[in-house]
C-alpha positions in Angstrom: 0.0 0.0 0.0 1.4 3.4 -1.0 2.2 5.8 1.9 2.5 9.5 1.2 5.0 11.2 3.6 4.7 14.6 2.0 2.2 15.9 -0.6 2.0 18.9 -2.9 -0.9 21.3 -3.6 -4.3 19.8 -4.3 -5.8 19.8 -7.8 -8.4 22.4 -6.6 -5.8 24.8 -5.4 -3.7 24.4 -8.5 -6.8 25.0 -10.7 -7.6 28.2 -8.7 -4.0 29.4 -9.2 -4.2 28.7 -12.9 -7.4 30.7 -13.1 -5.7 33.7 -11.4 -2.8 33.6 -13.8 -5.1 33.4 -16.8 -7.2 36.3 -15.7 -4.2 38.4 -14.8 -2.5 37.8 -18.1 -5.7 38.5 -20.1 -6.1 41.9 -18.3 -2.4 42.8 -18.8 -2.4 42.0 -22.5 -5.6 44.0 -23.1 -3.9 46.9 -21.3 -0.8 46.7 -23.5 -2.9 46.6 -26.6 -4.9 49.7 -25.4 -2.2 51.8 -23.8 1.1 50.6 -25.4 4.2 51.9 -23.8 2.4 53.4 -20.8 1.0 50.0 -19.9 4.4 48.3 -20.4 6.2 50.9 -18.2 3.6 50.6 -15.4 3.9 46.8 -15.3 7.7 47.0 -15.3 7.6 49.4 -12.4 5.1 47.3 -10.5 6.5 43.8 -11.1 10.3 44.4 -11.6 10.8 47.8 -9.9 12.4 48.8 -13.2 11.8 52.2 -14.8 14.7 53.2 -17.1 14.6 56.0 -19.6 14.5 53.5 -22.4 13.9 49.7 -22.3 15.9 49.3 -25.5 19.6 49.1 -24.6 21.9 51.4 -26.5 25.2 50.2 -28.0 27.1 51.8 -25.2 24.9 50.1 -22.6 25.6 46.7 -24.3 29.3 47.5 -24.3 29.2 48.4 -20.6 27.6 45.0 -19.8 30.3 43.2 -21.8 33.0 45.0 -20.0 31.7 43.5 -16.7 32.6 40.0 -17.8 35.9 38.4 -17.8 37.6 37.2 -21.0 37.0 33.6 -19.9 33.3 34.2 -19.5 33.0 35.9 -22.9 35.0 33.0 -24.5 32.7 30.5 -22.8 29.6 32.2 -24.2 31.2 32.3 -27.7 32.2 28.6 -27.4 28.7 27.5 -26.4 27.1 29.6 -29.2 29.5 28.2 -31.8 28.4 24.6 -30.9 24.7 25.6 -31.2 25.3 27.5 -34.4 27.3 24.6 -36.0 24.5 22.1 -35.3 21.8 24.5 -36.4 23.5 24.9 -39.7 23.5 21.1 -40.1 19.8 21.0 -39.3 19.1 23.8 -41.8 20.9 22.0 -44.5 18.7 18.9 -43.9 15.6 21.0 -44.7 15.9 21.0 -48.5 13.6 22.7 -51.0 11.8 20.3 -53.3 10.4 20.9 -56.8 9.3 18.1 -59.1 7.2 17.6 -62.2 5.0 14.6 -61.2 3.0 14.7 -64.5 3.5 16.7 -67.6 2.7 20.3 -66.5 2.1 19.4 -62.9 4.8 20.8 -60.7 4.7 20.2 -57.0 7.2 21.2 -54.2 7.9 23.1 -51.1 10.2 25.8 -49.9 11.7 26.6 -46.5 11.3 30.3 -46.0 12.3 32.0 -42.7 9.8 34.3 -41.0 10.4 38.0 -41.1 10.8 38.8 -37.4 11.1 36.9 -34.1 11.0 37.9 -30.5 13.2 35.9 -28.2 12.4 35.9 -24.5 15.3 35.1 -22.2 14.2 34.6 -18.6 16.5 35.8 -15.9 14.6 37.5 -13.0 15.7 34.8 -10.5 18.6 33.3 -12.4 20.4 34.5 -15.6 19.3 31.9 -18.2 22.2 32.6 -20.6 21.6 29.4 -22.5 18.2 30.5 -23.6 19.8 33.3 -25.7 22.0 30.7 -27.5 19.1 28.4 -28.3 16.7 31.1 -29.6 18.7 33.9 -31.1 21.5 31.9 -32.6 19.1 29.5 -34.3 16.9 32.3 -35.6 20.0 33.8 -37.2 21.0 30.5 -38.9 17.4 30.2 -40.2 17.8 33.6 -41.9 15.2 35.6 -39.9 15.5 39.2 -41.0 14.8 40.9 -37.6 15.6 39.3 -34.3 14.8 41.1 -31.1 15.4 39.9 -27.6 14.1 40.8 -24.1 15.2 39.8 -20.7 14.2 41.1 -17.2 16.5 43.2 -15.0 18.6 41.2 -12.5 19.3 42.8 -9.2 18.1 46.1 -10.5 20.1 46.3 -13.8 20.5 44.5 -17.1 22.3 41.2 -16.5 25.8 41.5 -18.0 26.1 37.8 -19.0 22.6 37.6 -20.6 23.0 40.9 -22.5 26.4 39.8 -23.7 25.0 36.4 -24.9 22.1 38.1 -26.7 24.5 40.6 -28.4 27.0 37.9 -29.5 24.2 35.7 -30.7 23.1 38.4 -33.1 20.1 40.2 -31.7 19.2 43.3 -33.6 17.4 44.9 -30.7 17.9 44.1 -27.0 15.4 45.1 -24.4 15.8 45.0 -20.6 12.2 44.0 -20.0 10.6 41.0 -18.4 7.4 39.0 -17.9 4.0 39.6 -19.5 5.0 43.2 -20.5 8.0 41.9 -22.5 6.2 39.2 -24.5 3.1 41.3 -24.8 5.0 44.3 -26.2 7.0 42.2 -28.6 3.9 40.4 -29.9 1.3 43.3 -29.9 3.7 46.1 -30.6 3.8 49.6 -28.9 4.7 53.1 -29.9 8.4 52.2 -29.6 8.5 48.5 -30.3 7.5 47.1 -33.7 5.6 43.8 -33.4 7.1 40.5 -34.4 5.8 37.5 -36.2 6.8 34.8 -33.7 7.5 34.5 -30.0 10.1 32.0 -28.7 11.7 31.2 -25.4 10.8 29.8 -21.9 9.5 31.7 -18.9 7.5 31.5 -15.8 3.7 30.7 -15.5 2.8 34.3 -16.6 5.0 34.2 -19.6 3.8 30.8 -20.6 0.1 31.9 -20.3 0.8 35.1 -22.2 2.3 33.0 -25.1 -0.8 30.8 -25.0 -3.2 33.7 -25.2 -1.1 35.4 -27.9 -0.9 32.2 -30.1 -2.8 32.9 -33.3 -1.9 36.6 -33.2 1.7 35.5 -33.5 3.4 32.1 -33.9 5.1 30.5 -30.9 7.6 27.7 -30.4 5.7 25.6 -27.9 3.6 25.6 -24.8 6.2 25.0 -22.0 5.1 23.8 -18.6 7.1 24.1 -15.4 10.4 22.3 -14.9 9.7 19.1 -13.0 11.4 15.9 -11.9 10.4 12.5 -10.7 13.1 10.5 -8.9 12.4 6.7 -8.6 14.7 5.0 -6.2 15.2 1.9 -4.1 17.1 1.3 -0.9 20.5 1.2 -2.7 20.3 4.9 -3.4 22.0 7.6 -1.3 19.6 10.1 0.3 22.0 13.0 -0.4 21.8 12.3 -4.2 18.0 12.1 -4.0 17.8 15.4 -2.2 20.2 17.1 -4.6 18.2 16.0 -7.6 14.9 17.2 -6.1 16.3 20.6 -5.1 17.9 21.0 -8.4 14.4 21.3 -9.9 12.7 22.9 -6.9 15.0 26.0 -7.3 13.4 26.8 -10.6 10.4 28.1 -8.8 7.3 27.4 -6.7 5.4 25.6 -9.5 8.2 23.1 -10.4 7.2 19.7 -9.0 9.9 17.6 -7.4 8.8 14.1 -6.5 10.4 11.1 -5.0 8.9 7.6 -5.3 10.6 4.8 -3.5 10.0 1.4 -2.0 12.1 2.3 1.0 10.5 4.3 3.8 13.9 4.7 5.3 15.3 6.4 2.2 12.2 8.6 2.0 12.6 9.8 5.6 16.4 10.3 5.2 15.8 12.3 2.0 13.4 14.6 3.7 16.0 15.2 6.4 18.7 15.8 3.8 16.6 18.3 1.9 16.0 20.2 5.1 19.8 20.2 5.8 20.7 21.4 2.3 18.0 24.2 2.5 20.0 25.7 5.4 23.1 26.2 3.2 22.0 26.4 -0.4 22.1 29.9 -1.9 18.9 29.1 -3.8 17.0 28.1 -0.6 14.8 31.2 -0.8 13.2 29.9 -4.0 13.5 26.1 -3.4 12.1 26.1 0.2 8.6 27.5 -0.6 8.1 24.7 -3.2 9.3 22.0 -0.9 
């Protein structure tokens, strides 16, 4: 018989939270569509405490961000992007155009044509998700997208140097220090200062994911991404510290990222709970991981 030592939120509570997110995003997007830049700025001030003169980073601001990184950090970003770019080129070459005359005068075929513009969202309010810039901006460049814009929220009250550097080196034409609903909404719907794009890509929190869902149809999107989650299945041969580390490695993504352990050993289950509590006392990410746990 299964015994639950620790359970998560009920389905009812999760459904109520989803309804709140859906309603909030719907209201926010309607406000952006109606008031444009004023709505975007109000949301940025409210959610991120960020109210710069211009959300679009200038060349000098981008350069200032890059100067904050070491040469090794810049080289690491360049190396990672080169690996992504090389494989993206291989993928692009596999998408060949076709034109064939199947019957006299009957010509069939297909062409692979890049979209005109794409908005790449790079999350980073809690952690700088540098890799998201590689995966979206670099691949859009290889595809031949004419206009690539990128947005990422402020980190500790300023543009994140590593994220901005990655977006610049990846080939973004416009870089905005802007996060959340206001970022994806502005890119998709357009404002007085931001021209709308044709496709939204990139991960984000529940609000970003819901905004992309509601905007789908107005613009294209890459996919509907849910929260990061993990399920650890273990028997009595497994070390509790490893289980706890794997669980917290996902829990630190945010309060909606399920981290579950299923085991046939009650001893391991109880030891893992104790180990999680121990690690939460020393982990720098405890402030985010603990509420989920």
